[in-house]
C-alpha positions in Angstrom: -35.4 -19.0 46.3 -36.8 -15.7 47.4 -33.9 -15.1 49.8 -31.5 -15.7 46.9 -33.3 -13.2 44.8 -33.2 -10.6 47.6 -29.5 -11.3 48.1 -28.8 -10.8 44.4 -30.8 -7.6 44.3 -29.0 -6.2 47.3 -25.6 -7.2 45.8 -26.5 -5.5 42.6 -27.6 -2.3 44.4 -24.4 -2.3 46.5 -22.1 -2.7 43.4 -24.1 -0.2 41.5 -23.9 2.3 44.3 -20.2 1.8 44.7 -19.6 2.2 40.9 -21.8 5.3 40.9 -19.8 6.7 43.9 -16.5 6.2 42.0 -17.8 7.8 38.9 -19.2 10.8 40.7 -15.9 11.1 42.5 -14.1 11.3 39.2 -16.5 13.7 37.6 -16.7 15.9 40.7 -12.9 16.1 40.5 -13.1 17.0 36.8 -15.6 19.8 37.6 -13.4 21.1 40.4 -10.6 21.5 37.9 -12.9 23.5 35.7 -12.3 21.5 32.6 -14.7 19.0 31.1 -12.7 18.3 27.9 -11.2 14.8 27.7 -9.1 15.7 24.6 -7.1 18.7 23.3 -9.2 21.5 21.9 -9.6 21.6 18.2 -7.2 24.1 16.6 -8.8 26.9 14.6 -8.5 26.9 10.8 -7.6 23.2 10.5 -8.0 21.6 7.0 -6.9 18.1 6.2 -3.9 16.9 4.1 -5.2 16.3 0.6 -3.5 14.0 -1.9 -3.7 14.2 -5.7 -2.3 12.0 -8.3 0.3 13.1 -10.9 -2.5 14.3 -13.2 -4.2 16.4 -10.5 -7.0 13.9 -9.7 -8.2 13.7 -6.1 -7.0 10.5 -4.4 -7.9 11.0 -0.7 -7.1 12.7 2.6 -4.8 12.0 5.4 -6.7 12.7 8.7 -5.3 13.2 12.2 -5.4 10.2 14.4 -5.9 12.2 17.6 -9.3 13.1 18.9 -10.1 16.8 19.5 -12.6 18.6 21.7 -14.9 21.4 20.6 -16.4 23.8 23.1 -20.2 24.4 23.0 -19.6 27.9 21.8 -18.0 26.6 18.6 -20.8 24.2 17.9 -23.5 25.8 15.6 -26.7 26.7 17.5 -28.7 25.1 14.7 -27.0 21.8 15.3 -27.7 22.0 19.0 -31.4 22.7 18.4 -31.6 19.9 15.9 -30.1 17.3 18.2 -32.3 18.4 21.1 -35.4 18.3 18.9 -34.8 14.8 17.6 -33.1 13.1 20.6 -34.5 14.8 23.7 -37.1 17.6 23.2 -37.5 18.1 27.0 -33.7 18.2 27.6 -33.8 21.6 29.3 -36.8 20.6 31.5 -36.0 17.2 33.0 -33.4 16.4 35.6 -31.6 13.6 33.7 -34.5 11.3 33.0 -37.7 12.0 31.1 -40.7 10.2 32.7 -42.9 10.9 29.7 -40.3 9.4 27.3 -39.9 6.4 29.6 -43.7 5.8 29.6 -43.8 6.0 25.8 -40.9 3.6 25.5 -42.5 1.2 28.0 -45.7 1.0 25.9 -43.7 0.1 22.8 -41.6 -2.4 24.7 -44.7 -4.2 26.0 -46.2 -4.3 22.5 -43.0 -5.8 21.1 -42.4 -8.1 24.0 -38.8 -7.0 24.5 -36.6 -4.0 25.2 -36.7 -2.0 22.0 -37.2 1.7 22.9 -35.0 3.0 25.7 -36.6 6.4 26.2 -33.1 7.7 26.8 -32.4 11.4 27.4 -29.3 13.1 26.0 -27.8 12.8 29.5 -28.5 9.1 29.6 -26.9 8.6 26.2 -23.8 10.4 27.4 -23.6 8.2 30.5 -24.0 5.0 28.4 -21.3 6.1 26.0 -18.9 7.2 28.8 -19.3 4.5 31.4 -21.7 1.6 30.6 -22.2 -1.2 28.1 -24.7 -1.3 25.3 -26.6 -4.3 26.7 -30.4 -3.8 27.0 -31.2 -4.9 30.5 -33.4 -3.5 33.3 -30.4 -3.4 35.6 -28.3 -1.4 33.2 -31.2 1.0 32.5 -31.7 1.6 36.2 -28.0 2.3 36.7 -28.0 4.6 33.7 -31.0 6.6 35.1 -29.5 7.0 38.6 -26.2 8.2 37.1 -27.9 10.6 34.8 -29.8 12.3 37.6 -26.6 12.6 39.7 -24.8 14.0 36.6 -27.4 16.7 36.2 -26.7 17.8 39.8 -23.0 18.2 39.0 -23.0 19.7 35.5 -24.9 22.4 33.7 -27.1 21.6 30.7 -24.6 23.4 28.6 -21.8 21.3 29.8 -23.7 18.1 29.3 -24.6 19.0 25.8 -20.9 19.9 25.1 -19.8 16.5 26.4 -22.5 14.8 24.4 -21.4 16.3 21.1 -17.8 15.4 21.7 -18.4 11.8 22.7 -21.3 10.5 20.5 -20.5 8.3 17.6 -21.2 9.5 14.0 -20.1 6.4 12.0 -17.1 5.6 9.8 -14.7 5.9 12.8 -15.9 9.5 13.7 -16.2 9.9 17.4 -17.4 13.3 18.3 -18.5 16.3 16.2 -14.9 17.4 15.4 -14.1 14.1 13.6 -17.6 14.0 12.0 -17.3 17.5 10.5 -13.8 16.7 9.2 -14.6 13.2 7.8 -17.8 14.1 6.0 -17.3 17.7 5.0 -13.6 18.6 5.7 -14.7 21.4 8.0 -14.5 22.5 11.6 -17.9 22.3 13.3 -18.3 26.1 13.4 -18.1 26.1 9.5 -21.1 23.7 9.1 -24.1 24.9 7.2 -27.7 24.5 8.6 -28.3 21.8 6.0 -25.2 19.9 7.0 -26.2 20.2 10.7 -29.6 18.8 9.9 -27.9 15.8 8.3 -25.5 15.2 11.2 -28.2 15.6 13.9 -29.9 12.4 12.6 -26.8 10.2 12.6 -26.6 9.1 16.3 -29.9 7.2 16.0 -28.1 4.7 13.7 -24.6 5.8 12.8 -24.0 2.9 10.4 -27.2 3.7 8.4 -27.7 7.4 8.7 -24.2 8.8 8.3 -23.8 11.2 5.3 -22.0 8.5 3.3 -24.8 6.0 3.7 -27.6 5.2 1.2 -29.0 8.5 0.0 -32.6 7.5 0.5 -32.0 6.5 4.1 -29.9 9.6 4.9 -32.4 12.0 3.4 -35.4 10.3 5.1 -33.7 10.6 8.5 -32.8 14.3 7.7 -36.5 14.9 7.0 -37.4 13.4 10.4 -35.1 15.9 12.1 -36.5 18.9 10.2 -40.1 17.7 10.8 -39.4 17.5 14.5 -37.9 21.0 14.5 -41.0 22.3 12.8 -43.2 20.7 15.4 -41.3 22.4 18.1 -41.4 25.8 16.3 -37.6 25.8 16.0 -37.9 26.5 12.2 -40.7 27.6 9.9 -42.3 25.5 7.2 -40.5 27.6 4.6 -37.1 27.0 6.3 -37.9 23.3 6.4 -38.6 23.1 2.7 -35.5 25.2 1.8 -33.2 22.9 3.9 -34.8 19.8 2.4 -34.0 20.9 -1.2 -30.6 22.4 -0.5 -27.9 20.2 -2.1 -25.1 18.9 0.2 -21.7 17.8 -1.0 -19.8 15.4 1.2 -16.0 14.9 0.7 -15.1 12.2 -1.8 -14.1 8.9 -0.3 -10.4 8.2 -0.2 -9.0 5.8 -2.7 -5.7 3.8 -2.9 -5.5 3.1 0.9 -2.1 1.3 0.7 -0.5 4.1 -1.3 -2.0 6.8 1.0 -0.8 5.0 4.1 2.7 5.0 2.6 2.5 8.8 1.9 1.4 9.4 5.5 4.4 7.4 6.8 6.7 9.3 4.4 5.4 12.7 5.6 5.8 11.7 9.2 9.3 10.5 8.6 10.3 13.7 6.9 8.5 16.3 9.0 7.5 14.6 12.2 4.1 13.3 13.4 2.7 16.8 14.0 2.6 17.4 10.2 -0.7 15.4 9.9 -2.2 17.0 12.9 -1.4 20.5 11.5 -2.9 19.7 8.1 -3.2 22.3 5.4 -1.1 20.5 2.8 -1.8 19.5 -0.8 0.4 16.6 -1.8 1.0 15.7 -5.5 1.8 12.0 -5.6 3.8 10.2 -8.3 0.8 7.9 -8.6 -1.3 7.4 -11.7 -4.7 6.9 -10.3 -5.9 4.8 -13.2 -2.9 2.5 -12.9 -3.4 2.3 -9.2 -6.9 1.1 -9.5 -5.8 -1.4 -12.2 -3.1 -2.7 -9.9 -5.5 -3.1 -7.0 -8.0 -5.0 -9.1 -5.5 -7.1 -11.0 -3.6 -8.2 -7.9 -6.7 -9.0 -5.9 -8.3 -11.1 -8.7 -5.0 -12.8 -9.6 -4.2 -13.8 -6.0 -7.7 -14.9 -5.1 -7.9 -17.0 -8.2 -5.2 -19.2 -6.7 -6.3 -19.2 -3.0 -8.4 -16.9 -0.8 -5.7 -17.2 2.0 -2.9 -15.9 -0.2 -1.5 -12.4 0.0 0.3 -10.4 -2.7 2.0 -7.1 -3.4 2.7 -5.0 -6.5 5.1 -2.0 -7.2 5.1 -0.3 -10.6 7.4 2.6 -11.4 8.8 4.7 -14.2 12.4 3.5 -14.4 13.7 6.8 -15.8 12.5 8.9 -12.8 11.7 6.4 -10.1 8.1 7.7 -9.9 6.0 5.0 -8.2 3.0 4.8 -10.6 1.2 2.2 -8.5 1.8 0.4 -5.2 -0.4 -2.2 -3.6 0.6 -3.7 -0.3 -2.1 -6.5 -0.1 -5.3 -7.8 -1.5 -7.7 -6.1 1.0 -6.6 -3.0 3.1 -9.7 -3.2 5.4 -8.8 -6.7 6.5 -5.1 -6.3 6.6 -3.5 -2.8 6.3 0.1 -4.2 6.6 2.1 -3.0 3.6 3.8 -5.9 1.9 5.1 -3.8 -0.9 7.3 -1.5 1.2 7.7 -3.2 4.5 7.5 -7.0 4.2 10.9 -8.8 3.9 10.9 -12.1 2.0 13.5 -14.3 0.2 13.7 -13.3 -3.5 14.8 -16.6 -4.8 16.1 -16.5 -8.4 14.9 -13.0 -8.9 18.3 -11.9 -7.5 20.2 -13.6 -10.3 20.1 -10.8 -12.9 22.1 -8.7 -10.6 24.8 -11.4 -10.2 25.0 -11.7 -14.0 25.2 -7.9 -14.5 28.0 -7.8 -11.9 29.8 -10.6 -13.8 29.5 -8.7 -17.1 31.2 -5.7 -15.4 34.3 -7.7 -14.7 34.6 -9.1 -18.2 32.6 -12.3 -18.1 30.4 -12.5 -21.2 26.9 -13.7 -22.0 28.2 -16.1 -24.6 30.7 -17.8 -22.3 30.1 -21.5 -21.7 29.7 -22.9 -18.2 29.2 -26.4 -16.8 26.4 -27.2 -14.4 28.0 -30.2 -12.9 27.3 -30.0 -9.1 30.1 -28.9 -6.8 30.3 -29.3 -3.0 31.4 -26.2 -1.1 33.0 -26.2 2.3 31.0 -24.5 5.0 33.3 -25.2 7.8 32.8 -27.4 10.9 33.2 -30.4 8.5 30.0 -29.4 6.7 29.6 -29.1 2.9 26.9 -27.5 0.7 26.0 -28.9 -2.7 23.5 -26.7 -4.6 21.3 -28.4 -7.1 19.0 -27.1 -9.9 15.3 -26.7 -9.5 13.9 -30.2 -10.1 17.5 -31.5 -9.8 17.9 -31.6 -13.6 21.3 -31.3 -15.4 22.0 -29.4 -18.6 25.8 -29.9 -18.9 27.4 -27.2 -21.0 25.4 -23.9 -21.1 26.1 -20.4 -22.2 25.4 -17.8 -19.5 22.5 -16.5 -21.6 20.8 -19.9 -21.5 21.8 -20.5 -17.8 19.9 -17.3 -16.9 16.9 -18.1 -19.0 16.6 -21.5 -17.4 17.4 -20.0 -14.0 20.2 -22.5 -13.5 21.1 -22.6 -9.8 24.5 -24.4 -10.1 25.9 -22.0 -12.6 24.6 -19.0 -10.6 26.5 -20.2 -7.6 29.6 -20.8 -9.6 29.3 -17.3 -11.1 29.0 -15.7 -7.7 32.0 -17.8 -6.5 34.0 -16.4 -9.4 33.3 -12.8 -8.9 33.3 -13.0 -5.1 30.5 -12.4 -2.5 32.0 -9.1 -1.2 32.2 -7.7 -4.7 28.6 -8.6 -5.4 27.3 -7.3 -2.1 28.9 -3.9 -2.9 27.5 -4.1 -6.5 24.0 -4.8 -5.2 24.2 -2.0 -2.7 25.0 0.5 -5.6 22.0 -0.9 -7.5 19.7 -0.2 -4.6 19.5 -3.6 -2.9 21.0 -3.6 0.6 22.5 -7.0 1.6 24.4 -8.2 4.7 28.2 -8.2 4.1 28.6 -11.6 5.8 26.6 -13.5 3.2 27.8 -16.8 1.7 27.4 -18.4 -1.7 23.7 -19.3 -1.0 23.1 -15.6 -1.7 23.0 -16.7 -5.4 19.8 -18.5 -4.7 18.1 -15.5 -3.0 18.4 -16.5 0.6 18.5 -13.1 2.1 15.2 -11.3 2.9 14.4 -8.2 0.8 11.4 -5.9 0.3 9.6 -5.8 -3.0 10.3 -2.1 -3.2 14.1 -2.6 -2.9 14.2 -5.4 -5.4 12.3 -3.4 -8.0 14.6 -0.4 -7.3 17.6 -2.7 -8.0 16.2 -3.5 -11.4 16.0 0.2 -12.4 19.6 0.3 -13.7 18.9 -2.6 -16.0 15.9 -0.8 -17.5 17.4 2.6 -17.4 20.8 2.3 -19.1 22.7 1.7 -15.9 21.1 4.6 -13.9 19.5 3.7 -10.6 16.3 5.6 -9.8 15.1 6.1 -6.3 11.4 5.2 -5.9 9.5 8.5 -5.5 6.0 8.6 -4.2 5.7 12.4 -3.4 6.4 14.8 -6.3 5.7 18.1 -4.6 3.9 19.6 -1.5 1.9 22.8 -1.3 1.5 24.3 2.1 -1.9 26.2 2.0 -1.1 28.1 5.2 2.3 29.4 4.1 1.5 29.4 0.4 4.8 27.7 -0.3 5.8 24.8 -2.5 8.3 22.0 -1.7 9.6 20.1 -4.7 10.9 16.5 -4.4 13.2 16.1 -7.4 13.9 12.7 -8.9 17.1 11.0 -7.5 19.0 9.2 -10.3 22.6 7.9 -9.9 24.9 5.7 -11.9 25.0 2.1 -10.7 26.6 0.1 -13.6 27.7 0.7 -17.2 25.1 1.3 -19.9 26.7 -1.6 -21.8 26.3 -4.1 -18.9 22.7 -3.0 -18.4 21.9 -3.5 -22.1 23.5 -6.9 -22.3 21.8 -8.1 -19.1 18.4 -6.9 -20.5 19.0 -8.8 -23.8 19.6 -11.9 -21.7 16.5 -11.4 -19.7 14.5 -11.1 -22.9 15.1 -14.8 -23.4 13.5 -15.6 -20.0 10.2 -14.5 -21.5 10.8 -16.4 -24.8 12.0 -19.9 -23.8 12.9 -19.6 -20.2 11.1 -19.7 -16.9 8.5 -17.1 -17.9 7.9 -18.4 -21.5 4.2 -18.0 -20.9 4.9 -14.3 -21.6 6.4 -15.0 -25.1 3.4 -13.5 -26.9 3.5 -10.4 -24.7 7.3 -10.0 -25.4 6.8 -10.3 -29.1 4.3 -7.4 -29.0 6.3 -5.3 -26.5 10.1 -5.4 -26.1 10.4 -6.5 -22.5 12.6 -8.4 -20.1 12.1 -10.0 -16.7 13.0 -12.7 -14.2 11.0 -15.1 -12.1 11.8 -16.0 -8.5 10.7 -19.1 -6.6 12.0 -19.8 -3.1 12.7 -23.2 -1.5 9.6 -25.3 -0.7 7.5 -22.9 -3.0 7.0 -20.3 -0.3 7.4 -17.1 -2.3 6.6 -16.4 -6.0 8.1 -13.4 -7.7 8.2 -11.8 -11.1 10.1 -8.6 -11.8 9.7 -7.4 -15.4 10.1 -4.2 -17.4 9.9 -2.3 -20.7 11.7 0.9 -21.4 8.7 2.9 -19.9 7.4 0.8 -17.0 9.0 -1.5 -14.4 6.7 -3.7 -12.3 7.4 -6.2 -9.6 4.9 -8.8 -8.2 5.2 -10.9 -5.0 2.7 -13.6 -4.0 2.8 -15.8 -0.8 1.4 -16.4 2.6 1.9 -13.9 5.4 3.0 -16.7 7.7 5.5 -18.4 5.2 4.4 -21.9 4.2 4.7 -24.0 1.0 2.3 -23.1 -1.7 2.5 -26.6 -3.2 4.2 -27.9 -6.3 3.7 -25.5 -9.2 3.7 -22.4 -6.9 6.4 -20.7 -9.0 7.1 -17.2 -10.1 6.4 -18.2 -13.7 3.1 -19.8 -12.9 1.8 -17.5 -10.2 3.3 -14.0 -10.4 4.1 -13.7 -14.1 0.4 -14.0 -15.2 -0.6 -11.2 -12.8 2.3 -9.1 -14.2 1.0 -9.6 -17.7 -2.6 -8.7 -16.8 -1.4 -5.5 -15.3 1.2 -4.5 -17.9 -1.0 -5.0 -20.9 -3.5 -2.2 -20.1 -0.8 -0.1 -18.4 1.2 0.1 -21.6 -1.8 0.3 -24.0 -1.5 4.1 -24.5 2.3 4.1 -24.8 4.3 3.7 -28.1 6.1 0.4 -28.7 9.8 1.1 -28.2 12.9 -1.1 -27.7 15.8 -0.8 -25.4 18.5 1.6 -26.8 21.8 -0.1 -27.6 24.9 1.9 -26.4 27.8 2.5 -28.7 30.0 0.5 -26.3 28.1 -2.7 -27.2 29.0 -4.8 -30.2 27.2 -7.8 -31.8 29.1 -10.9 -32.9 27.9 -14.0 -34.6 28.9 -17.0 -32.4 28.5 -20.7 -32.1 26.4 -20.8 -28.8 27.7 -24.3 -28.0 31.3 -23.1 -27.8 31.2 -19.3 -27.3 33.6 -18.7 -30.2 33.0 -16.7 -33.4 30.8 -18.8 -35.7 32.3 -20.3 -38.9 30.4 -21.2 -42.0 30.4 -24.8 -40.8 28.9 -24.2 -37.4 25.5 -26.0 -37.2 24.0 -23.3 -35.0 24.8 -19.6 -35.1 23.4 -16.6 -33.1 24.2 -13.0 -32.7 25.4 -12.3 -29.2 26.0 -8.9 -27.6 29.2 -8.0 -25.8 30.6 -5.1 -24.0 33.2 -3.7 -26.4 36.6 -5.4 -25.8 35.1 -8.6 -24.3 33.9 -10.1 -27.6 35.5 -13.4 -28.8 38.3 -12.9 -31.4 38.8 -16.5 -32.4 36.7 -18.7 -34.6 35.1 -21.9 -33.4 37.8 -24.6 -33.3 35.2 -27.4 -33.6 34.0 -26.3 -37.0 37.1 -25.2 -39.0 38.0 -22.3 -36.9 41.7 -23.3 -36.7 42.2 -22.6 -40.4 40.4 -19.2 -40.2 42.3 -18.2 -37.1 45.6 -18.5 -39.1 44.5 -16.1 -41.7 46.2 -12.7 -41.0 43.8 -9.9 -40.4 43.2 -7.4 -43.3 44.9 -4.2 -42.6 43.0 -1.0 -43.2 44.9 1.7 -45.1 45.0 5.2 -43.7 42.0 7.2 -44.7 43.9 9.7 -46.9 45.4 6.8 -49.0 42.0 5.3 -49.7 40.3 8.5 -50.9 39.5 8.5 -54.7 40.5 11.6 -56.8 37.8 14.0 -57.5 
């Protein structure tokens, strides 16, 4: 047994010695090169990229991802004294380890019955951070002590202190004094005040608890410990201590809207290159409405978690007239999953694509009042294979007007409609609306089988809400460069995508979706606010969508699992996504006037028999006013209810205007 222990001890010593030799070889090489910095030196005059919402409210900052090194000459002398005072008062006297400190720590360890106090010097802390693990064992402490003593033979005290400041952890992802000064105060280290230095000096003891964003009582108590220790060592006077204790300190506000900020970062990098974030000095005005963004985050998280804690979701809300993205949320919890499902994730839209097919059909002369049959048809797919689309639930309606077919989200009629107008024509039409689709699609496209992003799908709805004009989603309104004192404007991008008449008629059809169709749970909402929208549910209930709009706000919702899997029966756009949409849109529109969609002069209204699509006669049992693009309205009366007789009556000719004028 004794021999085994001796062997283990010798083995530990040999391994430790070899490790120490390799470390010293590396650090000696670094010293020979005359450069102890492990990272690029911090540029002078840096300030972070600040983001504000459309109303000038602070949203957050975009910080560099790179780590930077700060020379000891650019670290305030007060901060150096404060750290030495509270972490290692005999730093300039010992040779790497402090025997007195070790003795004090040993007494405490014996009392506690375990390794609690380490008695570590600044040099030992540096060694542990650079090379060793955080486990509290005798072997690790011995190795740490040996390496610290050797380190002190290679480097000067000034160099060790510089390395310490650049490698120690300050909480909230801040490694080193450069990141700490930036994250907590938006400064470079040389700009820190004495009061701020006193606060930071206390952080390394427990970064999670004592960082400047921690609980105020804990942070101030630790700061007081630092100042008291400096007073004991005659580094400051009692008056200075009291003055620093009472001096108010303002930390930088915490960033909000993490998904939106992450997208702005990506957009800046895409436009200007990755160096733009490292250079800093920008003030970005976002299209975001911070109140709506907070509402969107809260509503989405609560709505999704109400269904299942494993689900994910996304929300995009914009002003259809300008494309300004008022709110964008890419998931239910950024800290757990920063992946942006609003702008990046591609999923099948299901029936949410159908309004675009109907709008395309209107453009070629097909009308909302035309009657179609939903008898299933088999389509040839080649290789002796056929495809026979069925309705959701396999129900049959028989004869339906296009208006009702869209409200009920009839699959068979949607496929027949796409077959009539042609897939190539529709792909081109969708592209103009803002929804890129593959040119080699087949008729299954009518059921939303091609993956799209929520952002692109919402963009494709902007022409419907905006009188035929497509608005490009805009997240950045303008940029101010503080260094150059120059503005860069990002104007709205609005282009024509379809006729105002087709947009209006499609919107009137989508109103029915919220009255008696697949989103009839929103009937009460639609009666208070003129609105239109469409649900989307994919095969096997994998994705649930609702895209809806008023004249002022267009919002899209997606809910599903990151790894696609069925959500179970009832996991539909109407049951899952539409309620979230309503809970967001209600407060979002509360301060806006109630307005309806404007009818273009090129749209006419005709009373028809919806069962036949002809002009209604007095004998028709059901009548309704239907909207048509001028020139496509029915000109004949319903033949089933006495229309033949009316159709034979010659039209009344209008006399020229001058012949109908009465004498004065």
